[in-house]
Backbone as a printed PyTorch tensor [residue, N CA C, xyz], in Angstrom:
tensor([[[  0.7340,  -1.1150,   0.4210],
         [  0.0130,  -0.2600,  -0.3330],
         [  0.9170,   1.2630,  -0.1230]],

        [[  0.8790,   2.2110,  -0.9540],
         [  1.7770,   3.0790,  -1.0320],
         [  1.5320,   4.5360,   0.0710]],

        [[  2.2890,   5.3480,   0.5680],
         [  2.2380,   5.8900,   1.3200],
         [  1.2480,   7.3920,   0.7970]],

        [[  0.7040,   8.0390,   1.5880],
         [ -0.0190,   8.5590,   1.1270],
         [  0.8960,  10.5370,   1.8090]],

        [[  1.3320,  11.1700,   0.9630],
         [  2.5350,  12.2270,   1.1370],
         [  1.4720,  13.6840,   1.2540]],

        [[  2.1020,  14.3720,   2.3330],
         [  0.9310,  15.7170,   2.4920],
         [  2.1340,  16.6760,   2.6050]],

        [[  2.1120,  17.9850,   2.3020],
         [  2.7150,  18.9030,   2.4150],
         [  2.5210,  19.2610,   3.9010]],

        [[  3.4980,  19.7960,   4.3000],
         [  3.4930,  20.4000,   5.9810],
         [  2.9640,  21.7150,   5.7980]],

        [[  2.9670,  22.6160,   5.0270],
         [  2.0190,  23.6390,   4.7970],
         [  0.9510,  23.7440,   4.6380]],

        [[  0.3120,  22.6890,   3.7040],
         [ -0.9120,  22.2640,   4.1060],
         [ -1.5660,  22.0490,   5.0870]],

        [[ -0.7480,  22.1740,   6.2460],
         [ -1.2960,  22.0840,   8.0390],
         [ -0.8380,  22.8120,   8.6740]],

        [[ -0.5710,  24.4010,   7.9470],
         [ -0.0260,  25.5010,   8.5960],
         [ -1.1290,  25.8130,   9.9660]],

        [[ -2.5160,  26.3390,   9.4590],
         [ -3.2830,  26.6470,  10.6010],
         [ -3.2930,  25.6090,  11.7590]],

        [[ -3.4040,  23.7990,  11.4180],
         [ -4.0130,  22.9930,  12.3730],
         [ -3.0340,  22.7370,  13.2780]],

        [[ -1.4370,  23.4110,  12.7330],
         [ -0.3990,  23.0840,  13.3980],
         [ -0.5820,  23.7110,  14.7130]],

        [[ -0.4130,  25.2730,  14.2780],
         [ -0.7240,  26.4790,  15.0200],
         [ -1.7890,  26.7260,  16.1800]],

        [[ -3.0100,  25.9480,  15.9060],
         [ -4.2130,  25.9320,  16.4060],
         [ -3.9050,  24.9130,  17.9060]],

        [[ -2.8690,  24.1100,  17.0350],
         [ -2.7320,  22.9160,  18.3120],
         [ -1.7380,  23.3160,  19.1450]],

        [[ -0.2110,  24.3930,  18.6400],
         [  0.0530,  24.5100,  19.4480],
         [ -0.0130,  25.5140,  20.1970]],

        [[ -0.8900,  26.5190,  19.8910],
         [ -1.4990,  27.7170,  20.8590],
         [ -2.7390,  26.4950,  22.1410]],

        [[ -2.8110,  25.1060,  21.9350],
         [ -3.8300,  24.9030,  22.7490],
         [ -2.6850,  23.7430,  23.7470]],

        [[ -1.3440,  24.2890,  24.1000],
         [ -0.4820,  23.6130,  24.1430],
         [  0.3100,  22.4330,  23.9910]],

        [[ -0.2950,  21.6080,  22.5690],
         [  0.2060,  20.9350,  22.7400],
         [  1.9600,  20.2980,  21.9410]],

        [[  3.1320,  19.4030,  22.1300],
         [  4.4580,  19.6470,  21.9900],
         [  4.3280,  19.4010,  20.2520]],

        [[  5.3510,  19.5920,  20.5440],
         [  5.9410,  19.3430,  18.6800],
         [  5.9310,  18.0420,  18.0730]],

        [[  5.9460,  17.2690,  19.3200],
         [  6.0630,  15.3210,  19.2730],
         [  4.5890,  14.9050,  18.7200]],

        [[  3.9020,  15.5780,  19.5820],
         [  2.4780,  15.1270,  19.7550],
         [  1.7980,  15.6970,  18.2760]],

        [[  2.2690,  17.1020,  18.2190],
         [  1.8160,  17.3310,  16.8070],
         [  1.8940,  16.5190,  15.8480]],

        [[  3.3290,  16.4840,  15.6560],
         [  3.5200,  15.1120,  14.5860],
         [  3.0500,  13.9420,  14.4770]],

        [[  2.8830,  13.5060,  15.9570],
         [  2.1460,  12.0040,  15.8710],
         [  0.8130,  12.1130,  14.9600]],

        [[ -0.1430,  12.9210,  15.4550],
         [ -1.2660,  13.3750,  15.1270],
         [ -1.1390,  13.6690,  13.3100]],

        [[ -0.3440,  14.4190,  13.2890],
         [ -0.5780,  15.1010,  11.5650],
         [  0.1980,  13.7390,  10.8680]],

        [[  1.1360,  13.0570,  11.1690],
         [  2.2390,  12.2590,  10.5280],
         [  3.3410,  12.4490,  10.2020]],

        [[  3.8370,  13.5130,  11.0820],
         [  4.8670,  13.9080,  10.1970],
         [  5.9030,  14.0510,  11.4960]],

        [[  7.4380,  13.7190,  11.0160],
         [  8.1830,  13.7040,  12.2680],
         [  8.5490,  14.8720,  13.4680]],

        [[  9.1700,  14.4420,  14.4810],
         [  9.4330,  16.0400,  15.2190],
         [ 10.3790,  16.8020,  14.7550]],

        [[ 11.4250,  16.0050,  13.5370],
         [ 12.5320,  17.1400,  12.9530],
         [ 11.8980,  17.9000,  11.9910]],

        [[ 10.6850,  17.4420,  11.4130],
         [  9.8890,  17.9410,  10.5680],
         [  8.9770,  19.3450,  11.0410]],

        [[  8.3920,  18.7410,  12.3350],
         [  7.8570,  20.5100,  12.9580],
         [  8.5480,  20.8860,  13.0770]],

        [[ 10.0480,  20.7630,  13.6630],
         [ 10.5620,  21.8160,  14.4310],
         [ 11.4790,  22.5430,  13.0340]],

        [[ 11.2880,  21.8410,  11.9640],
         [ 11.9390,  22.8790,  10.9920],
         [ 10.8870,  23.8340,  10.3060]],

        [[  9.9730,  23.6860,  10.1480],
         [  8.0610,  24.4790,   9.9550],
         [  7.8680,  25.2290,  10.9900]],

        [[  8.2790,  24.9730,  11.6600],
         [  7.8240,  26.1120,  13.1650],
         [  9.2430,  27.3580,  13.0130]],

        [[ 10.4930,  26.8850,  12.9440],
         [ 11.7900,  27.3280,  12.6260],
         [ 11.5510,  29.0520,  11.3390]],

        [[ 10.9450,  28.0250,  10.3470],
         [ 10.7840,  28.8050,   8.9600],
         [  9.7370,  29.3660,   9.1570]],

        [[  8.5490,  29.5180,   9.7750],
         [  7.3900,  29.9690,  10.2560],
         [  7.8970,  31.4440,  11.1130]],

        [[  8.3640,  30.9210,  12.3530],
         [  8.7970,  32.0880,  13.3530],
         [  9.6150,  33.2380,  12.4430]],

        [[ 10.4570,  32.3820,  11.4100],
         [ 11.4720,  33.4750,  11.0150],
         [ 10.8200,  34.8640,   9.9800]],

        [[  9.6250,  33.2730,   9.4920],
         [  8.9560,  34.4220,   8.4530],
         [  8.2830,  35.3800,   9.1180]],

        [[  7.6330,  35.0180,  10.2380],
         [  6.9560,  36.2710,  11.0110],
         [  7.4910,  37.1280,  11.5830]],

        [[  8.9200,  37.1710,  11.7960],
         [  9.6230,  38.0550,  12.2680],
         [ 10.4930,  39.1360,  10.8940]],

        [[ 10.5570,  38.7150,   9.8170],
         [ 10.6600,  39.2940,   8.3500],
         [  9.8160,  40.4610,   8.5540]],

        [[  8.5770,  39.7600,   8.4130],
         [  7.3280,  40.4830,   8.3270],
         [  7.3530,  41.6820,   8.9310]],

        [[  7.1450,  41.4570,  10.3290],
         [  7.1880,  42.2180,  11.5910],
         [  7.6660,  43.5120,  11.2690]],

        [[  9.2780,  42.8120,  11.0460],
         [ 10.2000,  43.8290,  10.2730],
         [ 10.2360,  45.0110,   9.1520]],

        [[  9.4220,  44.1680,   8.6260],
         [  8.7820,  45.2760,   7.5320],
         [  9.5950,  44.9040,   6.1540]],

        [[ 10.6130,  43.4660,   6.4460],
         [ 10.9070,  42.7800,   5.0540],
         [ 10.1240,  41.9690,   4.0670]],

        [[  9.8700,  42.7070,   3.4120],
         [  9.0930,  41.7060,   2.5140],
         [ 10.1670,  39.9600,   1.9280]],

        [[  9.4010,  39.1750,   1.8390],
         [ 10.1890,  37.8400,   1.5230],
         [ 10.7110,  37.6620,   0.5360]],

        [[ 11.2860,  37.0280,   0.2490],
         [ 12.4320,  37.2930,  -1.2100],
         [ 11.7730,  36.1720,  -2.0120]],

        [[ 12.2740,  36.6850,  -3.0950],
         [ 11.6850,  35.8040,  -4.3880],
         [ 12.2250,  34.3300,  -4.6950]],

        [[ 11.3720,  33.6330,  -4.9570],
         [ 11.7540,  32.2400,  -5.6110],
         [ 12.6180,  32.5600,  -6.5740]],

        [[ 13.6020,  31.2980,  -6.8140],
         [ 14.2010,  31.1980,  -8.0810],
         [ 15.9570,  32.2580,  -8.3310]],

        [[ 15.5410,  31.8700,  -9.6660],
         [ 16.7330,  32.4900, -10.0350],
         [ 16.9290,  34.0630, -10.6470]],

        [[ 17.3470,  35.1070, -10.1460],
         [ 16.9410,  36.6700, -10.5740],
         [ 17.3200,  36.4980, -12.6280]],

        [[ 16.5840,  37.1910, -12.9270],
         [ 17.0610,  37.7230, -14.5120],
         [ 17.7890,  38.2830, -14.9210]],

        [[ 18.7960,  38.3730, -15.4180],
         [ 20.0180,  38.6680, -16.3070],
         [ 19.5150,  40.1550, -15.6400]],

        [[ 20.5480,  40.8940, -15.1560],
         [ 20.6750,  42.2970, -15.3050],
         [ 19.4240,  43.2780, -14.0720]],

        [[ 18.8730,  42.3630, -13.4930],
         [ 17.9660,  42.9880, -12.8300],
         [ 18.4230,  42.7590, -11.2240]],

        [[ 18.5110,  43.7530, -11.1480],
         [ 19.4020,  44.5470,  -9.5460],
         [ 18.1230,  45.2060,  -8.2340]],

        [[ 17.4020,  44.0440,  -7.3960],
         [ 16.8710,  44.4150,  -6.5360],
         [ 17.3780,  45.4570,  -5.7810]],

        [[ 16.6280,  46.3710,  -5.5660],
         [ 17.2820,  47.6140,  -4.2980],
         [ 16.6500,  47.2250,  -3.1320]],

        [[ 17.2540,  47.3730,  -2.1750],
         [ 17.0890,  47.0100,  -0.9850],
         [ 15.7100,  47.8790,  -0.3800]],

        [[ 14.7770,  47.6820,   0.3480],
         [ 13.5880,  48.5650,   0.7660],
         [ 14.3600,  49.5360,   1.8980]],

        [[ 13.3320,  50.4980,   1.8670],
         [ 13.1810,  51.5700,   3.2190],
         [ 13.3760,  50.6110,   4.1820]],

        [[ 12.2660,  49.4560,   4.6200],
         [ 12.1760,  49.1230,   5.4390],
         [ 13.7590,  47.9430,   5.9210]],

        [[ 14.3990,  47.6170,   4.7810],
         [ 15.5240,  46.6480,   5.1840],
         [ 16.9150,  47.7710,   5.6250]],

        [[ 16.5070,  49.2860,   4.9640],
         [ 17.5430,  50.0180,   5.8130],
         [ 17.2500,  50.6370,   7.1350]],

        [[ 16.0910,  50.2700,   7.3420],
         [ 15.8760,  50.6310,   9.0780],
         [ 16.5380,  49.5270,   9.5220]],

        [[ 15.9830,  48.4150,   9.2650],
         [ 16.6720,  47.2670,   9.9760],
         [ 17.5460,  47.0080,   9.8490]],

        [[ 18.7270,  47.3980,   9.1460],
         [ 20.0050,  47.2550,   9.3200],
         [ 20.6990,  48.8690,   9.7960]],

        [[ 20.3250,  49.8490,   9.8860],
         [ 20.6890,  50.8320,  10.7170],
         [ 20.6890,  50.3260,  12.8630]],

        [[ 19.3230,  49.9310,  12.8850],
         [ 18.4810,  49.6820,  14.0000],
         [ 20.0480,  48.4700,  14.6500]],

        [[ 20.5520,  47.4240,  13.7610],
         [ 21.2090,  46.5830,  13.7780],
         [ 22.1610,  47.4140,  14.0530]],

        [[ 23.0790,  47.8520,  13.5820],
         [ 24.5640,  48.5870,  13.3650],
         [ 24.4920,  49.6020,  14.8480]],

        [[ 23.3540,  49.8210,  14.9120],
         [ 23.4080,  51.0260,  16.3400],
         [ 23.5890,  50.1250,  17.7940]],

        [[ 22.7900,  49.2360,  17.6080],
         [ 22.6850,  48.0230,  18.5720],
         [ 24.3480,  47.3880,  18.7370]],

        [[ 24.9550,  47.0010,  17.5830],
         [ 26.7480,  46.7880,  17.2680],
         [ 26.9360,  47.7360,  18.1310]],

        [[ 27.2930,  49.3200,  17.6700],
         [ 27.9430,  50.3150,  18.3990],
         [ 27.7770,  50.0080,  19.5550]],

        [[ 26.4680,  50.3380,  20.1690],
         [ 26.2650,  50.4170,  21.2060],
         [ 27.1970,  48.8250,  22.7710]],

        [[ 26.8900,  48.4660,  21.8630],
         [ 27.4480,  46.8010,  22.1530],
         [ 28.7820,  47.2990,  22.5860]],

        [[ 29.7820,  47.6050,  21.3220],
         [ 31.0450,  48.1570,  21.6410],
         [ 31.6010,  48.6850,  21.9800]],

        [[ 30.8220,  49.9060,  22.3620],
         [ 31.2100,  51.1600,  23.4430],
         [ 31.4040,  50.2180,  24.7730]],

        [[ 30.0230,  49.7980,  25.2030],
         [ 30.2290,  49.2760,  26.3380],
         [ 31.0980,  48.5170,  26.8290]],

        [[ 31.4870,  47.8110,  25.4990],
         [ 33.0150,  46.7090,  25.7810],
         [ 34.1620,  47.0050,  26.0120]],

        [[ 34.5240,  48.3520,  25.4610],
         [ 35.6620,  50.0250,  25.3650],
         [ 35.3970,  50.1400,  26.9530]],

        [[ 34.6640,  50.6140,  26.8480],
         [ 34.2730,  51.4780,  28.4310],
         [ 34.9990,  50.6070,  29.4840]],

        [[ 34.1060,  49.1250,  29.6070],
         [ 34.9580,  47.8380,  30.2620],
         [ 35.7560,  47.7680,  30.7160]],

        [[ 36.9420,  47.6290,  29.4060],
         [ 38.0790,  47.4680,  29.6140],
         [ 39.0210,  48.6500,  30.0130]],

        [[ 38.0990,  49.9030,  29.9580],
         [ 39.2320,  50.9610,  30.2090],
         [ 39.7150,  51.8210,  28.7750]],

        [[ 39.3310,  51.4340,  27.7530],
         [ 40.2130,  52.3370,  26.6130],
         [ 39.6050,  53.0870,  26.1340]],

        [[ 38.5780,  53.6640,  26.5010],
         [ 37.4820,  55.1270,  26.3030],
         [ 36.9740,  55.4860,  27.4330]]])
């Protein structure tokens, strides 16, 4: 008897609903027929996508880009990069102060 394959993305709403009810990834996987590793990977990708959307970074287009096509970073990506660099500078400044160099 052949195995029935299903894509994990088809079960996204059901997975998130069961997760909000407090079920573990292993329990959800057993119920829907996925392994714990597949569930963990799905949740990791889902959370990464949600973080990027919250930061205003649009999803990257799939596939190979066209010849000569140069994608300009969006304003949200620039803002995200500026915030990241500010945090990095603050950390370095605190480190230099703690070592007594500045």
